[in-house]
C-alpha positions as CSV (number, residue, x, y, z in Angstrom):
1,M,9.6,6.2,108.7
2,K,8.0,7.7,105.7
3,R,6.8,10.7,107.7
4,I,10.4,11.4,109.0
5,A,11.8,11.2,105.5
6,V,9.4,13.8,104.3
7,V,10.4,16.2,107.1
8,L,14.1,15.7,106.4
9,S,13.5,16.3,102.7
10,F,11.8,19.6,103.5
11,V,14.5,20.8,105.8
12,L,17.2,20.0,103.2
13,A,15.2,21.8,100.6
14,F,14.9,24.9,102.9
15,N,18.6,25.0,103.8
16,S,19.7,24.7,100.2
17,G,17.3,27.6,99.4
18,L,19.4,30.0,101.6
19,V,22.2,29.9,99.1
20,A,20.3,29.6,95.9
21,N,19.8,32.8,94.0
22,G,16.1,32.4,93.5
23,A,15.2,31.3,97.0
24,V,15.4,34.7,98.8
25,K,13.2,37.6,97.9
26,S,12.1,40.7,99.8
27,G,8.9,40.1,101.7
28,T,9.1,36.3,101.5
29,A,9.2,34.2,104.7
30,C,12.4,33.4,106.4
31,K,13.0,31.0,109.3
32,K,15.2,32.7,111.9
33,L,15.4,36.3,113.0
34,G,18.7,38.1,112.1
35,I,20.0,35.6,109.6
36,T,21.3,37.1,106.3
37,S,21.6,36.0,102.7
38,T,23.4,37.8,99.8
39,V,21.9,37.3,96.4
40,S,23.1,39.1,93.2
41,G,24.9,41.8,95.2
42,I,21.9,42.4,97.6
43,K,22.2,41.5,101.2
44,F,18.9,40.5,102.8
45,T,18.3,40.2,106.5
46,C,15.5,38.2,108.2
47,I,13.3,40.6,110.2
48,K,10.1,40.4,112.2
49,S,7.0,42.0,110.6
50,G,4.0,41.7,112.9
51,I,4.0,38.1,113.9
52,K,5.8,36.9,110.7
53,L,9.5,36.6,109.9
54,I,10.3,37.9,106.4
55,W,13.3,39.1,104.3
56,N,13.7,42.8,104.3
57,K,14.3,45.0,101.2
58,G,18.0,44.3,101.3
59,V,21.0,46.6,100.7
60,K,23.6,46.7,98.0
61,V,27.0,45.4,99.1
62,K,30.3,46.5,97.5
63,S,32.2,44.0,95.4
64,S,34.6,41.9,97.4
65,T,36.9,41.5,94.4
66,P,40.4,41.2,95.9
67,T,42.7,44.1,95.2
68,P,45.7,42.9,93.2
69,S,49.0,43.3,95.0
70,A,50.5,46.7,94.1
71,K,53.5,46.6,91.8
72,P,56.5,48.5,93.2
73,S,56.5,52.1,91.9
74,T,59.3,53.0,89.6
75,S,60.1,56.0,91.7
76,A,60.2,53.8,94.8
77,K,62.8,51.6,93.3
78,S,66.4,52.4,94.3
79,Q,67.8,54.6,91.6
80,P,71.3,53.9,90.3
81,D,74.0,56.3,91.5
82,L,74.7,58.3,88.4
83,S,78.0,59.5,89.8
84,E,79.2,55.9,89.4
85,D,77.9,55.4,85.9
86,L,80.4,53.4,83.9
87,R,80.1,55.8,80.9
88,I,81.8,58.6,82.8
89,T,85.2,59.4,81.3
90,N,88.0,58.8,83.8
91,V,89.8,62.0,84.8
92,S,93.1,60.5,83.6
93,Q,91.7,60.7,80.0
94,L,90.9,64.4,80.4
95,S,93.2,67.5,80.1
96,N,95.3,69.2,82.8
97,P,93.1,71.7,84.7
98,Q,95.7,74.4,84.0
99,I,94.8,74.3,80.3
100,C,91.3,75.4,81.0
101,K,92.4,78.3,83.3
102,T,92.6,80.6,80.4
103,I,94.3,84.0,80.6
104,D,92.6,87.3,80.3
105,L,93.3,88.8,76.9
106,T,92.2,92.4,77.7
107,E,94.6,95.0,78.9
108,R,92.8,95.8,82.2
109,N,94.9,95.5,85.3
110,D,92.0,95.8,87.9
111,V,89.0,93.6,87.2
112,N,89.5,90.7,84.7
113,N,87.9,87.5,83.5
114,G,90.8,85.0,83.6
115,F,94.0,83.9,85.1
116,P,96.4,84.6,86.8
117,R,94.4,86.6,89.3
118,S,95.7,90.0,90.5
119,S,97.9,89.8,93.6
120,A,95.6,92.4,95.2
121,A,92.4,90.3,94.7
122,L,91.3,88.2,97.6
123,Q,91.8,84.5,96.9
124,A,89.5,82.1,98.8
125,P,89.6,84.0,102.1
126,S,88.0,82.2,105.1
127,L,87.3,85.5,107.0
128,V,86.7,89.0,105.6
129,K,86.5,92.0,107.9
130,I,84.4,94.9,106.5
131,L,84.1,98.4,107.9
132,I,80.8,100.2,107.2
133,L,81.5,103.9,107.1
134,P,78.3,106.1,107.1
135,I,78.6,109.6,105.8
136,N,76.3,112.6,106.4
137,L,76.1,114.9,103.4
138,A,75.0,118.5,103.9
139,D,71.6,117.7,102.4
140,V,71.4,114.0,103.1
141,P,71.9,112.7,106.7
142,F,72.5,109.0,107.4
143,T,69.6,108.1,109.6
144,D,68.7,105.2,112.0
145,S,66.4,103.9,109.3
146,D,69.3,103.8,106.8
147,L,71.4,102.0,109.4
148,S,68.7,99.4,109.9
149,K,68.4,98.7,106.2
150,V,72.2,98.4,105.8
151,K,72.4,95.9,108.7
152,S,69.8,93.7,107.0
153,A,71.5,94.1,103.7
154,V,74.9,93.0,104.9
155,D,73.3,90.0,106.8
156,K,71.8,88.9,103.4
157,T,75.1,89.5,101.7
158,S,77.0,87.4,104.2
159,E,74.6,84.5,103.6
160,I,75.1,84.8,99.8
161,Y,78.9,84.6,100.1
162,K,78.7,81.8,102.6
163,T,76.6,79.7,100.1
164,I,78.7,80.4,97.0
165,S,81.9,79.7,98.9
166,Y,80.5,76.3,100.1
167,G,80.6,77.6,103.7
168,K,84.3,78.6,103.5
169,L,83.8,82.3,103.8
170,K,82.6,84.2,106.9
171,M,82.1,88.0,106.8
172,E,82.4,90.3,109.8
173,F,80.9,93.8,109.6
174,T,81.9,96.7,111.9
175,I,79.9,99.9,112.2
176,P,81.6,102.7,114.2
177,E,79.8,104.7,116.9
178,K,77.8,107.7,115.6
179,S,80.4,110.0,116.9
180,E,82.8,108.5,114.4
181,W,80.5,108.8,111.3
182,V,81.8,111.1,108.7
183,T,80.2,114.5,108.1
184,L,80.9,116.3,104.8
185,N,80.0,119.9,104.1
186,K,79.2,119.3,100.5
187,T,75.8,118.3,99.1
188,A,74.8,115.2,97.1
189,D,74.0,117.5,94.3
190,S,77.4,119.2,94.3
191,Y,79.0,115.7,94.1
192,G,76.9,115.0,91.0
193,I,75.3,111.9,92.5
194,V,71.7,113.2,92.5
195,E,71.5,112.9,88.7
196,N,74.1,110.1,88.4
197,K,75.0,109.1,84.9
198,P,75.7,105.5,83.8
199,Q,79.3,104.5,84.7
200,Q,79.9,107.8,86.3
201,N,83.0,107.8,88.5
202,N,82.2,108.9,92.1
203,E,85.6,108.3,93.6
204,I,85.8,111.9,94.9
205,V,83.1,111.1,97.5
206,V,85.2,108.2,98.7
207,I,88.4,110.2,98.8
208,D,86.8,113.0,100.8
209,A,85.0,110.6,103.2
210,I,88.1,108.5,104.0
211,A,90.2,111.7,104.4
212,A,87.6,113.1,106.9
213,S,87.3,109.8,108.9
214,S,88.0,109.5,112.6
215,S,91.5,108.9,113.8
216,K,90.0,106.2,116.0
217,I,89.4,104.0,113.0
218,N,92.4,101.8,112.0
219,F,91.8,100.9,108.4
220,D,94.6,98.4,108.4
221,L,92.3,96.1,110.4
222,Y,89.8,95.7,107.6
223,D,89.9,93.8,104.2
224,G,87.2,96.1,102.8
225,V,85.3,99.3,103.4
226,I,81.7,100.3,102.5
227,V,81.1,104.0,102.3
228,E,77.4,104.7,102.6
229,T,75.4,107.9,102.1
230,G,71.9,108.3,103.4
231,F,68.9,107.2,101.2
232,F,67.6,109.7,98.6
233,K,65.2,109.0,95.7
234,S,66.6,110.8,92.7
235,S,69.1,108.2,91.7
236,G,71.5,105.7,93.2
237,G,73.7,102.7,92.9
238,G,77.1,101.6,93.8
239,Q,80.7,101.6,92.6
240,G,83.6,99.3,93.5
241,F,87.3,100.4,93.6
242,P,89.3,97.2,93.2
243,G,93.1,97.5,93.8
244,Q,92.8,101.1,95.0
245,K,94.4,102.0,98.4
246,Y,93.5,105.2,100.2
247,P,96.2,106.1,102.7
248,T,95.4,107.9,105.9
249,A,97.4,108.7,109.1
250,H,95.5,105.7,110.6
251,G,95.9,103.0,108.1
252,N,95.2,102.3,104.4
253,A,91.6,101.8,103.2
254,K,91.4,99.0,100.7
255,G,88.7,96.9,99.1
256,V,86.5,100.0,99.0
257,S,83.0,100.2,97.6
258,F,80.5,103.1,97.6
259,E,76.7,103.0,97.8
260,F,74.5,106.0,97.5
261,G,70.9,107.2,97.0
262,T,68.5,104.4,96.2
263,G,71.4,101.9,96.4
264,V,71.7,102.4,100.1
265,G,70.7,99.4,102.2
266,Q,70.3,97.1,99.1
267,W,72.0,93.7,99.4
268,Q,72.0,93.5,95.6
269,T,74.2,96.6,95.4
270,I,76.5,95.6,98.3
271,A,77.0,92.0,97.2
272,H,77.6,93.1,93.5
273,E,80.2,95.7,94.5
274,F,82.0,93.2,96.7
275,G,82.5,91.1,93.5
276,H,84.5,94.1,92.2
277,S,86.2,95.4,95.2
278,L,87.2,92.2,96.9
279,F,87.5,89.6,94.1
280,F,88.1,91.8,91.0
281,L,85.3,90.3,89.0
282,E,84.1,92.0,85.8
283,D,80.6,93.4,85.1
284,L,78.9,90.9,82.9
285,Y,76.0,93.1,81.7
286,V,76.5,95.5,78.8
287,F,77.1,99.2,79.6
288,L,74.5,101.5,78.1
289,N,75.1,105.2,77.8
290,S,74.8,108.0,75.2
291,N,77.4,106.4,73.0
292,R,75.6,103.0,73.1
293,P,71.9,103.7,74.1
294,S,70.8,100.1,73.3
295,V,72.0,96.6,72.3
296,P,70.1,93.5,71.2
297,D,70.8,91.8,74.6
298,P,71.9,93.9,77.5
299,L,72.2,90.8,79.7
300,P,74.1,88.2,77.6
301,A,75.1,86.3,80.8
302,G,71.4,86.1,81.8
303,R,70.4,85.9,85.4
304,W,72.9,83.3,86.4
305,D,75.5,85.5,88.1
306,M,75.5,88.4,90.6
307,M,77.7,90.4,88.2
308,S,75.1,90.3,85.6
309,S,71.8,90.6,87.5
310,S,70.4,90.8,91.0
311,E,70.1,87.0,91.5
312,P,72.0,85.9,94.6
313,T,74.4,83.4,92.9
314,F,77.6,83.2,90.8
315,F,78.7,81.1,87.8
316,G,81.0,78.2,88.6
317,W,83.6,80.1,86.5
318,S,83.3,83.1,88.9
319,R,83.7,80.8,91.9
320,L,86.9,79.4,90.3
321,L,88.2,82.9,89.8
322,M,87.4,83.7,93.4
323,G,89.3,80.5,94.5
324,Y,86.3,78.6,95.9
325,L,86.5,75.8,93.3
326,E,89.5,73.6,93.6
327,D,91.2,72.1,90.6
328,S,89.8,68.7,91.7
329,E,86.3,70.0,91.6
330,F,86.2,70.8,87.8
331,R,86.9,68.8,84.7
332,C,89.0,70.1,81.8
333,V,88.4,69.1,78.2
334,S,90.5,70.4,75.3
335,D,91.1,68.0,72.3
336,Q,89.1,65.0,73.4
337,K,86.6,63.9,70.7
338,E,84.1,62.3,73.1
339,S,83.7,62.5,76.9
340,T,81.0,61.8,79.4
341,H,80.6,63.7,82.7
342,Y,78.6,63.7,85.9
343,L,78.2,67.0,87.7
344,T,76.6,67.7,91.1
345,N,74.6,70.9,91.5
346,I,76.8,74.0,91.4
347,D,75.9,74.7,95.1
348,S,76.8,71.2,96.3
349,K,79.7,71.0,98.7
350,T,80.9,67.7,97.2
351,G,81.6,66.3,93.8
352,N,82.6,67.8,90.4
353,K,80.7,71.0,89.8
354,L,82.0,72.4,86.5
355,V,83.2,71.2,83.1
356,L,85.4,73.6,81.1
357,L,86.0,73.0,77.4
358,N,89.1,75.0,76.1
359,I,88.3,76.1,72.6
360,K,91.4,78.2,72.3
361,E,93.3,80.6,74.5
362,G,90.9,83.1,76.0
363,R,87.8,81.2,74.8
364,T,86.1,78.6,77.0
365,L,82.8,76.7,77.0
366,A,81.5,76.1,80.5
367,M,78.9,73.6,81.7
368,E,77.4,73.3,85.2
369,A,74.3,71.8,86.9
370,R,71.6,74.2,88.0
371,T,68.0,74.2,89.2
372,A,65.7,76.9,87.9
373,Y,62.1,77.2,89.2
374,D,61.8,73.6,90.4
375,S,64.0,70.8,91.8
376,N,64.9,69.3,88.4
377,Q,68.5,69.5,87.6
378,G,69.3,71.2,84.3
379,L,72.6,71.8,82.5
380,L,73.6,75.5,82.1
381,V,75.9,76.1,79.1
382,Y,77.8,79.4,78.7
383,E,80.7,80.8,76.7
384,I,83.5,82.8,78.2
385,D,85.5,85.1,76.0
386,S,88.3,86.9,77.9
387,S,89.1,89.1,74.9
388,I,85.8,90.9,75.3
389,N,86.2,93.8,77.7
390,H,84.5,94.5,81.0
391,G,81.0,96.0,80.3
392,D,80.9,94.6,76.8
393,G,79.5,91.2,77.7
394,P,82.4,88.8,78.2
395,I,80.1,85.9,79.0
396,K,77.2,84.6,77.0
397,A,74.9,82.1,78.6
398,Q,72.1,79.9,77.2
399,K,68.8,81.3,78.3
400,K,67.3,77.9,79.1
401,L,68.7,74.9,80.9
402,L,69.1,71.5,79.1
403,Y,67.2,68.7,80.7
404,E,67.3,64.9,80.3
405,G,67.1,64.0,76.6
406,D,67.9,67.6,75.4
407,L,70.6,68.1,72.8
408,L,72.5,71.4,72.1
409,T,75.0,72.0,69.3
410,V,77.4,74.9,70.0
411,L,80.9,75.8,68.8
412,G,81.3,72.6,66.9
413,Y,80.3,70.3,69.8
414,A,77.1,68.3,70.6
415,I,76.1,68.4,74.3
416,T,73.5,65.7,75.3
417,V,72.0,65.3,78.7
418,K,71.8,61.6,79.4
419,A,70.1,61.4,82.8
420,S,69.6,63.4,86.0
421,D,68.8,62.8,89.6
422,K,68.3,65.1,92.7
423,K,72.0,65.6,93.1
424,G,73.1,66.3,89.6
425,L,73.2,65.1,86.0
426,L,75.0,63.0,83.4
427,F,75.9,64.4,80.0
428,S,78.1,63.7,77.0
429,L,80.3,66.1,75.0
430,T,81.1,65.2,71.4
431,K,83.2,67.0,68.9
432,L,81.5,67.3,65.5
433,I,84.3,68.7,63.3
C-alpha cells in the first residue's frame, strides 16, 4: 500500500506541473508526444529528440484578451430628420411670397432682374424647340468639324437646363440639311467680328443670315434660333437678342442668339445666351471696356450662376425668374425678427429650396443650400439689387459657403447655420436692429 501511495503522489505532482509556470521549460522532459503547455505567453510542444521526449523551444502566442463589444458609431446611428425640426418657423408665420418677388427698378424692357416678367420671355416651358442655322461667310466656312462641336455643345446645354428646371424642360434641336445652310458673300472681317470689341452689337449678321435663309425653313415652328458661324481663332463669343422678332416670308425668327469665332461649339456660350434670348436674364458680370477698363470685382455674383461665369448652374433667384421654382418652394421673410428655416439642396426636386428676405422694394437677400467641392451642404448668401443695371453687377454673392456653426452678419441680420445633413441644412435668421 505504501508503494502505491508513492506512485500516485508522483503522478499527481507531474500533472499539476503541466499547469504550473515553473514546471515546463525548453529541453526538459515531457511525458507524451504532442501535448502542449502555455507558460508566460510561450506555447511549448512535447517533441521527440532521439529517444527522449522533451519540450521544444516554444512559440509566442497572441494575447487572447477578449475584444470589447464595439460601441455603435455616431454616424451609424439614425440621424434626426432636419426637415422636421421643431425649431423651423411655420410658413403661416412668414410673409406672402409675392412680397419677395421684387420688381425691377431699372428702365430696361428686354432683360431684367425682377418681376413681373416680360410677356415675351418664356415662363417654365416644358418643351423648347430650337433651330440651329449654320452660316458660311466668304472667308469662314461652316465645316463638318464645326457641326460636330455644335451637336456636342447643345447636348450638354440640354442637360444643364434639364437639371436646373428639375427635369421639367426638354430641348429639341433641329439642324437643316446642308443645302439649306446660309451662305453670305461678306467676310467675318467686313462684319467686324474678327476683332470683336466688348459688348459689340453684331445684330447685322443675324439680320442678313435670317433674310438669306431657305424658304423651306418655317421659323414659326421654333421657340429659338441659334445662328452659328464657322470657327475662327481671332476672337469670338455670343450675343442674345431677347424680345427681338425677325420677320421673313416663311415665319418670324424669335429667341435668337448668335455664336461666332471661338464661341462656336461652346456649351458655355450657347447656354449663357439662352439665358438672355429665351428667359430674359441679365448679365451678372461687370462689363469692362475702354470707359471702364477695370473694377475691384468683375464677378460680384461669383461662380454660382451661368449668367456670371461658365459654371453649369443658376441661382435659385434665376430659377424663380424662369418659372422653375414655385411659390410653395421658397420662403419669404420681410419684417419677422427671428425665423428658422430648413432648405434642401438647390438642385433637389423636392422641399423648400430658397429663402428670400425682402429688405425693401428692389433689394433682396437670398439664401440657398449648395455644395462646393465636396458633398457637404453649405449656405450660399447673396444680395439682389434690381436698381443696379444689367452689366453693372446687380447680384453680389458671398465668396464662401457657410457651414454648420458658421455665423454671418449682413444688412442688419445674423445668419447662423445650425445643422446640416446630406439633403440640406437648418439655419436661423435674426434681425439685429
